[in-house]
N, C-alpha and C positions, 0 to 999 in steps of 0.2 A: 504494500500500500504506500503510495507516494504521500508526501506531506500535504499536498493540496487535497488528495482524496480523504485523508484523515481529518483535515480541517472542515471539509464539506460535510463529512459524516457528523462531526461535532456540531456544526451549525444546524444541520437538519434535526439532530437530536434535541438541541435547545428549543427549536421551534415546535417539533412534533410531540416530544415527550414532556418537556418542561413548560410548554405553552408560552415561550418567549415571543414577543411581537417582533417580526423581522424588520419592522419600520422604525423601531427605536434607534436612537443615534448610535449606541454602542454596537447594535447588531448590523447597522448599515456600515459602520467602520469595520467590523469583523468581516463582512462580505467583501469590502474593498481590499483588506489584507489577503483574503483567500484569492481574489483575482490577481493580485500582485505576485503571490507565490506561484500560481498557475502560469502566469506569463514568464516568470523566471525559469520554471521547469521547462517550458517550451523553448526558451532561448538557449538553455543549456543543452538541448538535444538537437540543435541545428547541424546540418551537414557543412562540410567545408565550403561548398558553393553558396549555401544560404548565409553563412557567416560573411563571406566576401560581399555578397549582395547587400547584406545589412550594413556593412561598413560603408560601401559606396553610396547607398541611398541615404543613409543617415548623415554622412558628411555633407552630401549635397543639400539636404534639408537645413543643416546648421549654417552652411555657407550662404544660402538664400536669406536666412534670418539675419546674418551678419551684414549682408549687403543692404538690408532694409533698416539697419541701424541697431540691431541687437548687440548688446555689450556682454560678451561672455564673462561669467563669474562662476565661482565654485558652487554656488547654490542656485544656479538658474535652472530652467526647465529641461535643459539639455545635459545636465551633469551625469545622470544615470546612463544616457546614451554614450557620452564620451568615455565613461568607465567601461561600458560593454565593448566599445570599439577598441579600447586599449587591451582589454582582456582577450578579445578575438585576435587581434594582431599578434599578441604573444603566443596564443595557442597555434596560430597558423605559421609562426616562425618569421613574421614580417619585422618584428623588432626583438 
């Protein structure tokens, strides 16, 4: 069982067995965390070609934002993407 499967099971149990309202703020936040974990699991299972495509597409997206005036900083909306790009470059032997 993956982490996201376990978290989904826990979320469903809270709703179905313990009658937690899935619309409460902490349950909405929990769902968001589950979605982030699922996305990370998907990104970790990418093929070599998919990682290269991610790097190229994401760098292009960031460059367009910079040309439109975006100022890169450590805590901007692209930080996680830059970290993934760096991770993939290392895994692929580019750096």
